[in-house]
C-alpha positions in Angstrom: -10.7 0.0 19.6 -10.3 -3.6 18.6 -9.0 -5.8 15.8 -11.9 -4.8 13.5 -10.6 -1.2 13.4 -7.5 -2.4 11.5 -7.6 -2.5 7.7 -6.3 -6.1 7.7 -9.4 -7.3 9.5 -11.8 -4.9 7.8 -11.3 -6.9 4.6 -13.1 -9.8 6.3 -15.9 -7.7 7.9 -19.1 -7.4 5.9 -19.9 -4.0 7.4 -16.7 -2.6 5.9 -18.2 -2.8 2.4 -21.0 -0.5 3.5 -18.6 2.4 4.1 -15.7 1.5 1.8 -14.8 3.9 -1.0 -12.3 2.8 -3.6 -9.3 5.2 -3.6 -8.2 6.5 -7.1 -4.7 5.4 -6.2 -5.8 1.7 -6.5 -6.4 2.2 -10.2 -3.2 4.2 -10.6 -1.0 1.6 -9.0 -2.6 -1.3 -10.8 -2.2 0.6 -14.1 1.5 1.2 -13.4 2.1 -2.5 -12.4 0.3 -3.8 -15.5 1.9 -1.5 -17.9 5.4 -2.3 -16.8 5.9 -5.9 -15.8 9.3 -5.0 -14.2 8.2 -2.2 -11.9 8.4 -1.6 -8.2 6.0 0.8 -6.6 6.4 2.1 -3.1 3.3 3.5 -1.4 4.3 5.6 1.6 2.6 8.0 4.0 1.7 8.4 7.7 0.0 5.8 9.9 -3.7 5.8 9.3 -3.5 7.3 5.8 -5.2 4.3 4.2 -2.2 2.6 2.8 -3.3 -0.9 3.8 -6.8 -0.4 2.5 -5.3 0.7 -0.9 -3.0 -2.3 -0.9 -6.1 -4.5 -0.4 -7.8 -2.9 -3.4 -4.6 -3.5 -5.5 -4.6 -7.1 -4.3 -8.2 -7.7 -5.3 -7.6 -6.1 -8.8 -4.4 -8.0 -9.5 -5.9 -11.3 -8.2 -9.0 -10.9 -10.3 -11.3 -10.7 -7.3 -14.6 -8.8 -7.2 -14.3 -5.4 -5.5 -17.1 -6.2 -3.0 -15.9 -9.7 -2.1 -15.3 -10.4 1.6 -12.0 -12.1 2.2 -12.1 -15.3 4.4 -8.8 -14.2 6.1 -6.7 -11.0 6.2 -4.0 -10.4 3.7 -0.6 -11.8 4.7 2.4 -9.6 5.3 3.6 -10.8 1.9 1.3 -11.8 -0.9 2.6 -13.4 -4.1 -0.1 -13.3 -6.8 0.0 -14.9 -10.2 -1.9 -12.5 -12.4 -4.1 -13.3 -15.4 -1.3 -12.1 -17.8 1.0 -14.7 -16.2 3.2 -12.2 -14.4 3.9 -12.6 -10.7 3.1 -9.6 -8.5 4.3 -9.3 -4.9 2.6 -7.1 -2.4 4.4 -6.2 0.8 1.5 -5.1 3.0 3.6 -3.3 5.6 7.4 -3.1 5.5 7.5 -2.5 9.3 6.2 -6.0 9.9 9.6 -7.3 8.9 13.0 -7.3 10.6 15.6 -5.0 9.2 17.5 -7.9 7.6 14.3 -9.1 6.0 13.6 -5.6 4.7 17.0 -5.6 3.0 16.1 -8.9 1.3 12.8 -7.3 0.1 14.7 -4.3 -1.3 17.2 -6.6 -3.0 14.3 -8.3 -4.7 12.6 -5.0 -5.5 15.6 -3.8 -7.5 15.9 -6.9 -9.6 15.0 -6.4 -13.3 12.3 -9.0 -13.4 10.3 -7.9 -10.3 6.8 -6.5 -10.2 6.1 -5.4 -6.7 4.1 -3.1 -4.4 5.7 -2.2 -1.1 3.7 -0.3 1.5 5.6 1.5 4.2 5.4 4.4 6.7 7.9 7.2 5.7 10.2 6.7 8.7 10.6 2.9 8.1 11.1 3.5 4.4 13.8 6.1 4.9 15.7 4.0 7.4 15.4 0.9 5.2 16.6 2.4 2.0 19.4 4.4 3.6 20.6 1.3 5.5 20.4 -0.8 2.4 22.6 1.4 0.2 25.1 1.7 3.0 25.2 -2.0 3.7 25.8 -2.8 0.0 28.4 -0.1 -0.7 26.2 2.2 -2.8 26.9 5.3 -0.8 26.3 6.7 2.7 23.2 8.0 4.4 24.3 11.7 4.1 24.4 11.2 0.3 21.1 9.2 0.0 18.8 10.7 2.6 18.3 14.0 0.7 17.5 12.1 -2.5 15.0 9.8 -0.8 13.4 12.7 1.1 13.1 14.7 -2.1 11.3 11.8 -3.8 8.9 11.4 -0.8 8.2 15.1 -0.9 6.2 14.6 -4.1 2.9 12.9 -4.8 4.6 10.7 -7.3 8.4 10.5 -8.0 11.0 8.2 -9.3 14.2 7.1 -7.6 16.9 4.9 -9.0 18.8 2.3 -7.0 21.4 0.0 -8.6 20.0 0.9 -12.1 16.4 0.1 -11.2 13.8 2.9 -11.3 11.4 2.7 -8.3 8.2 4.8 -8.3 7.4 6.3 -4.9 3.8 7.5 -4.2 3.2 9.5 -1.0 -0.5 9.3 0.0 0.0 12.0 2.6 0.4 14.5 -0.2 -2.8 13.4 -2.0 -6.0 15.4 -1.7 -8.3 13.0 0.2 -11.1 15.4 1.2 -13.5 14.1 -1.5 -13.0 10.5 -0.4 -13.3 11.4 3.3 -16.6 13.1 2.5 -17.9 10.0 0.7 -17.0 7.8 3.6 -18.7 10.0 6.1 -21.8 10.1 3.9 -21.9 6.3 3.9 -21.3 6.1 7.6 -24.3 8.4 8.2 -26.5 6.7 5.6 -29.9 5.9 7.2 -30.0 2.2 6.1 -26.8 1.6 8.2 -28.6 2.7 11.4 -32.0 1.0 11.1 -31.1 -1.7 13.7 -30.7 1.2 16.2 -34.0 2.8 15.7 -35.9 0.7 18.2 -33.2 0.8 20.9 -33.1 3.3 23.8 -29.4 4.1 23.2 
């Protein structure tokens, strides 16, 4: 494996577009963010579920980029986008790339009334961050909040309220991804992607 196996670098690789299939969650998240200019969406799931690739799709849509454009450089850990409607959208590509104190700052921003944000995080990091945040700022203790957060993460889509701000949590691990996996495999195996190999002994 090398850097090109990571979704961050796939965005800059022309071969990625040959096998990429747009996930329905991209349209769902973009619709939520556009419909409610003061919304925070958290996309969670396990490592390798496709969260970063989905955040890339959301980034392109919000930034008004063509779906098949090849980025000149990978997405940054934090992207602030001024959308066509004048609203600022923040995308946190991976919450685990930040120190705990930085994560608390991100959550503080996410619960502000005027925020439009997508946060991508593995389930463990998300649980620790949210529980740590509410404890640090006197909103309760872990024993009280952990069941609420786990219950929200145990659904495909759920809402949780922190300091009066409703946050939408989407768990990609609970989505049915078989149809998308089938399409990706079909594109990987497509004859036109293997023509360069036809005259080689290997």
